[in-house]
C-alpha positions in Angstrom: 54.1 31.7 176.5 55.5 33.6 179.5 58.6 31.4 179.8 59.5 31.9 176.1 62.1 34.5 175.1 60.9 37.7 173.3 62.5 36.3 170.1 60.6 33.0 170.4 57.3 34.8 171.1 58.0 36.9 167.9 58.7 33.7 165.9 55.4 32.2 167.0 53.4 35.4 166.0 55.3 35.6 162.7 54.6 31.9 161.8 50.9 32.3 162.7 50.6 35.4 160.5 52.5 33.8 157.6 50.5 30.5 157.7 47.2 32.4 157.7 48.3 34.6 154.8 49.3 31.7 152.7 46.5 29.3 153.6 43.9 31.2 151.6 43.2 28.8 148.6 44.7 26.0 146.7 46.9 28.4 144.5 48.5 30.1 147.5 49.2 26.8 149.2 50.8 25.3 146.2 53.0 28.3 145.6 54.0 28.5 149.3 55.1 24.8 149.4 57.2 25.2 146.2 58.8 28.5 147.3 59.7 26.8 150.6 61.3 23.7 148.8 63.5 26.0 146.8 64.7 27.7 150.0 65.0 24.3 151.9 65.8 21.6 149.2 66.5 19.1 152.0 62.9 19.0 152.9 61.7 16.8 150.1 58.1 16.7 151.5 57.6 20.3 150.5 58.0 19.6 146.8 55.7 16.5 147.1 53.1 18.7 148.9 53.4 21.3 146.1 52.9 18.8 143.4 50.0 16.9 145.2 48.4 20.3 145.9 48.5 21.1 142.1 46.6 17.9 141.6 44.1 19.0 144.2 43.5 22.2 142.3 43.1 20.3 139.0 40.5 18.0 140.7 38.6 21.1 142.0 38.5 22.7 138.5 37.4 19.5 136.9 34.2 20.0 138.8 33.5 23.1 136.7 34.9 21.6 133.5 32.9 20.6 130.4 32.5 16.9 131.4 32.0 16.7 135.2 29.6 19.7 135.1 27.3 17.6 133.0 27.9 14.3 134.7 27.6 15.3 138.3 24.7 17.2 140.0 25.6 20.8 141.2 25.1 19.9 144.9 27.4 16.9 144.7 30.1 19.0 142.9 29.9 21.6 145.6 30.3 18.9 148.3 33.3 17.4 146.4 34.9 20.8 146.2 34.4 21.5 150.0 36.0 18.1 150.7 39.1 18.8 148.6 39.3 22.3 150.0 38.9 21.2 153.7 41.7 18.5 153.3 44.0 20.9 151.6 43.4 23.6 154.2 43.9 21.2 157.2 47.2 19.8 155.9 48.6 23.3 155.3 47.4 24.6 158.6 49.3 21.6 160.3 52.4 21.3 158.1 53.4 24.8 157.2 54.2 25.9 160.8 56.4 22.8 161.1 58.2 23.8 157.9 58.7 27.4 159.2 60.0 26.2 162.6 62.6 24.1 160.8 63.6 27.1 158.7 64.0 29.3 161.7 66.0 26.5 163.4 68.5 26.5 160.5 68.6 30.3 160.4 69.5 30.5 164.2 71.6 27.2 164.1 69.7 25.7 167.0 66.6 23.5 167.2 63.4 25.4 167.9 61.1 22.3 167.9 60.0 23.1 171.5 57.7 25.7 169.8 55.8 23.0 167.9 53.2 22.4 170.6 52.0 26.0 170.2 50.7 25.0 166.8 48.9 21.9 167.8 51.3 19.5 166.2 51.2 15.8 167.0 53.8 14.3 169.4 54.7 11.8 166.7 55.9 14.4 164.3 57.5 16.5 167.1 59.8 13.5 167.8 60.6 13.0 164.1 61.7 16.6 163.6 64.1 16.3 166.6 65.4 13.1 165.2 65.9 14.7 161.8 67.9 17.6 163.3 70.3 15.0 164.8 70.4 12.3 162.1 69.6 14.1 158.9 67.7 11.2 157.4 65.7 12.9 154.7 63.8 9.7 153.6 62.6 9.0 157.1 61.4 12.6 157.7 59.6 12.6 154.3 57.8 9.3 155.2 57.0 10.6 158.7 55.4 13.8 157.3 53.3 11.7 154.9 52.1 9.6 157.8 51.4 12.7 159.9 49.4 14.6 157.3 47.3 11.6 156.3 46.4 11.0 159.9 45.6 14.7 160.4 42.8 14.5 157.8 41.5 11.1 158.7 39.1 12.0 161.5 38.0 15.6 160.5 37.6 14.8 156.7 37.6 11.1 155.8 35.6 10.0 158.9 33.4 13.1 159.2 29.8 12.0 159.0 28.8 14.6 156.4 31.7 13.8 154.0 31.2 10.1 154.7 27.6 10.2 153.6 27.8 12.7 150.8 31.2 11.8 149.4 33.0 8.7 150.5 29.9 6.5 150.5 28.5 7.9 147.4 28.1 5.9 144.2 30.1 8.5 142.4 33.1 8.1 144.7 33.2 4.4 144.4 32.9 4.7 140.7 35.8 7.1 140.6 37.8 4.9 143.0 37.2 1.9 140.7 38.3 3.7 137.6 41.3 5.2 139.3 40.3 8.8 138.4 41.8 9.7 141.8 45.3 9.7 140.4 48.2 12.0 141.2 50.0 13.2 138.1 53.4 14.6 137.7 53.8 16.4 134.3 56.8 17.5 132.4 57.4 20.3 129.9 57.9 17.6 127.3 54.2 16.6 127.5 54.8 13.4 129.4 52.8 12.4 132.5 54.0 10.2 135.4 52.3 9.3 138.6 50.3 6.8 140.7 46.7 6.2 141.7 45.1 4.6 144.6 41.8 2.8 145.1 40.4 2.4 148.6 41.3 6.1 149.1 39.4 6.4 152.4 41.8 3.7 154.0 44.6 5.5 155.8 47.3 2.9 155.0 46.4 3.1 151.3 47.0 6.9 151.2 50.2 6.5 153.1 51.4 3.9 150.6 50.4 6.2 147.7 52.4 9.0 149.3 55.5 6.8 149.5 55.1 5.7 145.9 54.8 9.3 144.8 58.0 10.2 146.6 59.9 7.4 144.8 58.6 8.8 141.4 59.1 12.5 142.1 62.6 12.1 143.3 63.8 9.5 140.8 67.2 10.9 139.8 66.3 10.7 136.1 62.8 12.3 136.4 63.2 14.9 139.2 64.8 17.6 137.0 61.9 17.3 134.5 59.3 17.7 137.3 61.2 20.6 138.9 61.4 22.3 135.5 57.7 22.0 135.0 57.0 23.4 138.5 59.4 26.3 137.9 58.1 27.2 134.5 54.4 26.6 134.9 52.2 28.9 137.0 49.6 26.9 138.8 46.1 28.0 137.8 44.1 24.9 138.7 43.2 24.3 135.0 44.4 21.0 133.6 45.6 23.2 130.6 48.6 23.9 132.9 50.1 20.6 131.6 47.8 19.7 128.6 49.4 22.7 126.7 52.6 20.7 126.5 51.0 17.6 124.9 52.3 16.7 121.4 48.7 16.8 120.1 47.2 20.2 120.5 44.3 20.6 122.9 41.9 23.3 124.0 41.3 24.4 127.6 38.6 22.1 129.0 38.7 23.1 132.6 38.6 26.7 134.0 41.0 28.5 136.3 40.5 28.1 140.0 40.3 31.7 141.0 37.7 32.5 138.5 35.6 29.5 139.5 35.5 29.2 143.2 35.0 31.5 146.2 37.5 31.8 149.1 36.3 29.5 151.9 36.5 30.6 155.5 37.7 27.6 157.6 37.4 27.1 161.4 39.8 25.0 163.4 38.2 22.3 165.4 39.4 21.5 168.9 42.8 19.8 168.7 43.1 16.1 169.3 46.5 14.5 168.8 45.9 11.6 166.5 49.2 10.0 167.6 47.9 9.6 171.1 44.7 7.8 169.9 45.9 5.7 167.0 48.4 2.9 166.9 51.3 3.8 164.6 51.8 0.9 162.3 55.6 0.0 161.8 54.7 -0.7 158.1 54.0 3.0 157.6 57.6 3.9 158.5 59.6 0.9 157.4 57.9 -0.9 154.4 59.3 0.7 151.2 57.2 1.9 148.4 55.9 -0.9 146.0 54.8 -0.1 142.4 52.3 -2.6 141.1 51.5 -0.5 138.0 53.5 1.4 135.4 54.4 5.0 136.5 54.5 6.4 133.0 50.9 7.5 132.5 50.7 9.6 129.3 48.8 6.9 127.3 46.7 6.0 130.4 45.6 9.7 130.7 44.4 9.8 127.1 42.5 6.5 127.6 40.9 7.8 130.8 39.9 11.1 129.0 38.3 9.1 126.3 36.5 6.9 128.8 35.0 10.0 130.5 33.8 11.5 127.1 32.3 8.1 126.3 30.5 8.1 129.7 29.1 11.6 129.0 27.9 10.5 125.5 26.3 7.4 127.0 24.6 9.5 129.7 23.3 11.9 127.1 22.0 9.1 125.0 20.1 7.6 128.0 18.6 10.9 128.8 17.4 11.4 125.2 15.9 7.9 125.3 14.2 8.7 128.6 12.6 11.8 127.0 11.1 9.9 124.1 
């Protein structure tokens, strides 16, 4: 760092401090992304990250809700929470310094992307930020950030032997995958839900494809104002009641709030390996546009899925009673 100016050294320290402060739990990350988007509305990915992070929190709190807490063994629920939390933490740890470096670049009206290597950022996304500074292609940068972050979690989370064995190869995960419970929802204050789901979640290209589809929904000119209004008006608690409170039919809180349910997890950064130096970057990731095979309006789908889950719980209880006789 000796060859850097005093100002640049200060920026690096400031970014490290701010990233650490905001990378505490799912709530702080979600809020940090959304605040950033409001300050830098050209960085579309920040709003996507905020809304996907909300979904991460809802998935975590489902594990302590009235259905999953009866359907899934405590040890499995703990492992699922740690998987969500690790992926959430890793993406923020990688992405937030990038976002702040861009913010500093706009503040000083000069590119500061030569500081990216101090935060263990892939060469792929370093090139994309420089390109964005010159070309201002928002769509390309958004896609590049999706590609980068999904690659960032591929080895340490998706392919990690512990998560592989206990989560991604578990019967529960395949069952969830098959039923599309792993769905990202974008709610509105009018009680409507939009979104997309993915099966084959552990496949990198599938998650990148999902990210691109989510962007096309989130920034649809007719829908974006409704999603933004929801994010602005609704504090993220981790409970699905955040959006269920807006449903036409009144509902009670079925999942708890995140900060009353889970401890703060201390994470450790593993040694950095640049994924873009080890993996071939598929041109399809960058150039093939989002394709929707299923409807994006999911309000009715959501009620049907909730009913299926309750049915599943009833069935499991009936089988347990039968086994006791």
